N, C-alpha and C positions, 0 to 999 in steps of 0.2 A: 334496668334497675333491679336491685336485689330486695327481697322480702323485708329484711331487717331495716333497710333504708327508707322504706315507704310507709311503714306503720305509724298511724297517728291515733291517739286516744281522743275521740270526739264523737260521742254517742248521738247527738242531735242530727248529724248528717253523715251518713255512711255511703261509701263508694265501693264499687268492685273494680279492682285494678289487676291487670295481668303482669306478673313479675317473675323473675327467676327465683325459684324457691331454693332453700338451703341444700336440697338434695340434687340440684342442678337441672331440674325440670322447670318448665314454664307453666303457669296456671293462675287462676283467679284467687285473689284474697280480698277479704272485706276489711276496710280501714276507714278511719274518719277523714274528713276533708281538711287539709292543711290550711287552705284559704279561709274556710268558714271558721275554723278554730282561732286563727290569728288575726283576721282582718274584718270579719263581718260586723262585729259590734262597732268598730271604728267607722265603717262605712255608714251604718244607720245613724250614728251620732252626728256625723258630718251632714248627712241628708236632713236630719231633723233641724240642725242649726241653719241650714240653707233655707228650709221652709219658713222658719221663724223670721229670718232676715227679710226674705221676699214678702212675707205677709205684713211685716211692719212697713216696708216701703210702699206696699199697695194701700194700706190703711192711711198712710200719710200723703197719698196722692203723688208719690214720686215715680211710680211706674203704673202701667195699665195692667188689667187682668190678662191681656194677651201675652205680655212679657212674662208675667208670673207663671202661666201655664207652659209657655215655650221653654223656659229654663228648667222647670220641673220635669218636662217631657224630654229634656235633653235634645232639643231640636235646634238647628241653626236657623238663621233668618231665611236663607235660601231654601232650606228644606221645608220650612213652614210655608213660605210663599208658593212653592211647588204643590204642596198638599192642599192648600186652600184655593189654588188657581188664580193667584194675583201676582202682580209685579213686586219685586223685592222692595222698591222704594215705598209702595203703599203699605206693605207689612211693617217696614221700619217706622212709618208714621204712626201706625196703630200701636206700636210698643210704648209710645209716649202717652202719659196720662191726659195731656191737653187735647190730643186728637181722638181719644177714645169715645168721647160723646158724639162724634160725627159719624161713627160706624153705624150702618143700617142694621136692622134686625136680621135680615137675611144673611148678611156678612157675618154677624155674630154667631148665627146658627152654623155657618160653615166652619168657623173657628171651633165651636163647641164640638162639632162632629170630629174634627181632627184630633182634638184633645181628649175625646171620648168621655165628655162630662155633659151633664144636662146644661142647657142654655142658662138656667137660673144660677148655676155655679160661677158663671162669668161675672155675676153681679153680687156675690156674697161669699164670705168666708164662713165655713161651718166649723164650729168647735164643739166638742163634747166635754162636758165638765163632770168628772167623777171624783167627788171629794174636792181637793184643792188642785187636782191635775186638770189641765186643759189639753185636749188632744184633737187632731183633725178627725172628722167624723162624716160619714156619708150614710144618711138614713136609707136603708133598704130593707124592707120587710120587717121593720121594728114595730113593736106595739106602741101606738101613739099615746095610749093611756099611761105608759111608764115614764114618759118624758115631758118636761116643761121646756117650751121653745121661746127664747127671748131674742128679739132683733134690736140692734143698736146702730145708729148712724156713725159714720167715720168722717174724717176730713176729706176723703175722696167722695164726691157727691154721687158716684156711680156704684159704690161698694158698701154693703152693710155687713156687720158681723152678726151671725146667727149663732147663739149659744144654746146648746141642748144640755139640760141637767136631768139626771135621774130623779124621779119623784120618790120620796121616801115613804 
């Protein structure tokens, strides 16, 4: 590929590419990422919409938290079953909201380990409210005196919504 064909103006993400330069030699040039420039915003928008859709299904007791995290982790049922050390048919049952209440605490801990989330996150959705915006939020080393934490029940008896607001 030639130098003039590869160059992209995209400051946030720069790459080093080895190309044929105008003088006929090969060497490195610094350029922006074509994929980041043209597709990254679209990816994050689609990801955010998927998270909202799944959160609504979870709150309405249509899916279990296991299904929620499986989809967000981009795992197949077979992959998840392998990672938690269970048969596929058991994992498929755990994906349904009506079977979620029958899962033992030790099994939930195995799922939490696979999803790399605290066990409590399988039982709550955490939202951070900054003004009128609600965003997913994971409290890690945040000063508790700066936040107000409110928990609300949902139609799903196993899942609560935890909202964290900045104190003014």
